[in-house]
C-alpha positions in Angstrom: -60.7 -71.3 22.1 -60.1 -68.3 24.3 -62.5 -66.4 26.6 -63.5 -63.1 25.1 -63.5 -61.5 28.5 -60.2 -62.4 30.1 -58.4 -64.2 27.2 -57.7 -67.5 29.0 -57.9 -70.8 27.2 -61.2 -72.6 27.6 -62.6 -75.9 26.3 -64.6 -75.8 23.2 -67.7 -77.2 24.8 -67.5 -75.2 28.1 -70.5 -73.0 29.1 -68.4 -70.6 31.1 -64.8 -69.5 31.7 -63.1 -71.3 34.6 -61.0 -68.2 35.5 -63.4 -65.3 35.3 -66.8 -67.0 35.2 -67.9 -65.4 31.9 -71.0 -67.1 30.6 -70.5 -68.5 27.1 -73.8 -70.4 26.9 -76.7 -69.4 24.7 -77.7 -70.3 21.2 -75.1 -71.7 18.7 -74.7 -68.3 16.9 -73.8 -66.4 20.0 -71.3 -69.1 21.0 -69.5 -68.7 17.7 -69.5 -64.9 17.9 -68.4 -64.6 21.6 -65.6 -67.1 21.5 -62.3 -66.3 19.8 -60.8 -69.2 17.8 -57.2 -69.7 18.9 -55.9 -71.0 15.6 -57.3 -68.0 13.7 -55.9 -65.6 16.2 -52.4 -67.1 16.0 -52.5 -67.2 12.2 -53.6 -63.5 12.2 -50.8 -62.5 14.5 -48.3 -64.4 12.3 -49.6 -62.8 9.1 -49.5 -59.3 10.6 -45.9 -59.9 11.8 -44.9 -61.1 8.4 -46.6 -58.2 6.7 -44.9 -55.7 9.0 -41.5 -57.1 8.2 -42.0 -57.6 4.5 -40.2 -55.2 2.1 -42.4 -54.7 -0.9 -39.6 -53.4 -3.1 -38.5 -56.6 -4.7 -35.3 -55.1 -6.2 -34.0 -53.7 -2.9 -32.4 -57.0 -1.8 -30.5 -57.4 -5.1 -29.1 -53.9 -5.4 -29.1 -52.7 -1.9 -25.4 -52.0 -1.9 -25.7 -49.7 -4.9 -28.4 -47.4 -3.6 -26.0 -45.1 -1.7 -22.6 -43.8 -2.6 -19.8 -44.6 -0.1 -18.7 -41.6 1.8 -15.0 -42.4 1.1 -15.7 -42.1 -2.6 -17.5 -38.9 -2.1 -14.6 -37.4 -0.1 -12.1 -38.6 -2.7 -14.0 -37.1 -5.6 -14.4 -33.8 -3.9 -10.7 -33.8 -2.9 -9.6 -34.5 -6.5 -11.9 -31.8 -7.8 -10.6 -29.2 -5.5 -6.9 -30.0 -5.2 -5.8 -30.9 -8.7 -5.8 -27.5 -10.3 -7.3 -27.4 -13.9 -7.6 -31.1 -14.3 -9.5 -31.6 -11.0 -12.6 -29.6 -12.1 -12.7 -31.5 -15.4 -12.6 -34.9 -13.5 -15.3 -33.5 -11.1 -17.5 -32.4 -14.0 -17.2 -35.7 -15.8 -17.9 -37.7 -12.6 -20.8 -35.5 -11.7 -22.4 -35.9 -15.1 -22.0 -39.7 -14.9 -23.5 -39.8 -11.4 -26.4 -37.7 -12.4 -27.4 -40.4 -14.9 -27.6 -43.1 -12.2 -31.1 -44.2 -11.0 -30.4 -43.6 -7.3 -31.2 -40.3 -5.6 -28.0 -40.3 -3.6 -25.9 -40.6 -6.7 -27.9 -37.9 -8.6 -27.7 -35.4 -5.8 -24.0 -35.9 -5.3 -23.5 -35.7 -9.1 -25.3 -32.3 -9.1 -23.0 -31.2 -6.2 -19.9 -32.2 -8.2 -21.1 -30.4 -11.3 -21.8 -27.2 -9.3 -18.5 -27.4 -7.5 -16.6 -27.9 -10.8 -18.3 -24.9 -12.4 -17.6 -22.7 -9.4 -13.9 -23.8 -9.5 -13.7 -23.1 -13.2 -15.2 -19.6 -12.6 -12.7 -18.9 -9.8 -9.8 -20.1 -11.9 -10.9 -17.9 -14.8 -11.3 -14.9 -12.6 -7.9 -15.5 -11.0 -6.3 -15.8 -14.5 -8.0 -12.6 -15.7 -7.1 -10.8 -12.5 -3.5 -12.0 -12.7 -3.3 -10.9 -16.4 -4.6 -7.4 -15.5 -2.2 -7.0 -12.6 0.7 -8.1 -14.9 -0.4 -5.5 -17.5 -0.8 -2.9 -14.9 2.7 -3.5 -13.4 4.2 -3.6 -16.8 2.8 -0.2 -17.6 4.0 1.5 -14.4 7.4 -0.1 -14.3 8.3 0.7 -17.9 8.4 4.4 -17.2 
């Protein structure tokens, strides 16, 4: 048992603490309430330590490597989407739709980013094609005369 005043170890049948002199004597009920049981305290500390370190998500240990998308894969997908002309945005759009269907938040958010990037690149390509066609028509009209 431990002394409730100073925390030092005392004998179970002692009437006072040898270190601080705290009086433990009295009726049987006050003895039990004043003295801290060492085994109970150690078990409580062990249980609290275990509970603090316990991960309550039972699936996290099995699929921990799949919860986030590797940064190298993200860079590669964005580079393919941006650099490979008309085929890149199609690959980005398909990859984004597939990633949006995954159960992990990181995959879904990156999938949304790929879809938005692909749509923006499609729009820019369309505008450039239209603008190039108009410039070609305009130059053909003025150079014919």
